[in-house]
N, C-alpha and C positions, 0 to 999 in steps of 0.2 A: 616696927613690927608689921606694919602694912606692906612695906617693901618685901619682907620675907614671904608673906602670904602670896603676893603677886608672883614672885619667883617660883614658889612651890606650885602654883596653878599652871604656870607656863611649863614647868618641868613635867608635871603629870600629863598635860596635853601633848607635849612632844613624845613622851613614852607611848601614849595611846596611839598616836599617829604612826610611829615606827612599828608598833605591834600589829597594826592593821595592814601594813604593806605586804605585798606578795614576796615570798622568799624564793628566788629562782637560783638553782645551782649553775645554770648556764643561761646567758642571754646575749644574743648578738644581733645587730641590726645591719641590713644591707640597704643602701640608698639606691633608688631606681633613677636613672638619668631622666632629664626633662624631656628628651625625645621619645620616651616611653620604654616599656619592657618588651623586648623582642624575643622571638622564639629561641634564638641561639644564646641568650643571656641566662645561663643556669646559675642560680644562687647556691653556693655550697657552704655548709656550716660543719665544722669539725669539732668534736668534743670527746673528752676522755671518760671512760667508764672504769671505775676501780672496785665496784662492789656489785656482784651479780644478784645479790639477795635484796637489793634496794628496788622499790617500786617508784615509778616516775609518771608524771603527767606531762605530755608534750603539747605545746601550743605554737600557733602562728599568730603574730599580730600584724595586721595589714593596715597601713596608713594610706588613706585615699582621700581624694577631694570629695566634698559633700555632694557635688553635682555629678558623681560618677555615673556613667551611662547605663549600667546593668545592675541587676539585683545581686549577682554573684560572679565569681570568676572560677574558671577551671584551671587546675594545676596538675602537673605530673610530679609526683614525689618519689624519690629514690632514697632508700635507707639501707644501712648495713655497715659492716666493718670496713674500714679503709683498706683498699687493695683486694677486697673480696667482691664477688658478684652481688650487686645491689638488688633489692626487691623494689618493684615499681608499682605504684597505684595512681590512678587518676581520681581526684576528688574535687568536689565543688565547695568553694568557700563563700558562705552567705554573708553579704555585706549589708543588705537591706531586707526589711520584712516584706511580706506580701503586700502591705499597704504602702510601701515605698519609703518607710522610715528607716533611718540608719540604725543598725543593731548595736554598734559601738557608741562611743562618746565623741561628740564633735565640738570643736572650738576653733573660731576664726576660719571657718570653711574647710577645716581639715578634720577628718574622722579617723579614729583608731578603733579597730575591731579585733578583740582577742578571741581566737577560735581554737577550741580543743581539737587536737588531731588524734591523740591516743590518751587514754586514762588507765592508770594502774598497770602500766607496762613495765617489763624488765628487759635487761640485756643479758644474753646468754654467756658472753665472754668478756673478760677484762681487756681493754685496749682502746684504740682510737676508732670512733665511729664517724660516719658522714651522713648528713641529711641534706639532700639536694632538692631544689624546687625549680620548676620552669613553668612559665605560663603556657596554657593550652587553650586559648580562646580563638574565636574567628578573627578578631582584630589583631593585626601585627604591624606595628608595635601596639601594645596595650597602653593607652593613655589614661592618666588619672591616678595611677598607683604611685605613691611617693616613696614608700619604704616597706620592707618585709623584715620582720624579726622572728627568730626562732628561740623559744624559751623552754627550759626544762625545770620542772618543779619536783622536788623530792616529796614522795607521798607516804613513805613508811617502808616496812619490810615484808617480804613474802612470808606467808605461813607455810611451813614445810611439814 
């Protein structure tokens, strides 16, 4: 009987852990070379949209060394349908607080910072979309960034 209770507790704990994890409909990671992230290295993420009534949250996850030299990084982001003219924005991605503390979680001198890019957004048309990102800092190449991930989370449906 005691064996059954232990298995039941482990089963319940596993279900709770799975229920707390983020559910992303798209997640892709690009590794940055050790030599750094240079201006000409554009990271492109392609994803399919099949429902224009679905709302989404868009995130970037930046993996960087804990000793990264600046509070933030600037990036140029291009988005739109594959083959169409892309919209471009320059944004600042905050990696550290004003006190110099990492915003994300750090382990073994590597930090991961999840940054919301857009919330409750939708796509106008069904098809293949592209999300491109390039570093736009004074330093070229930009050292200390290990990887960049693009994530899409389903949020619900638009109210029409």
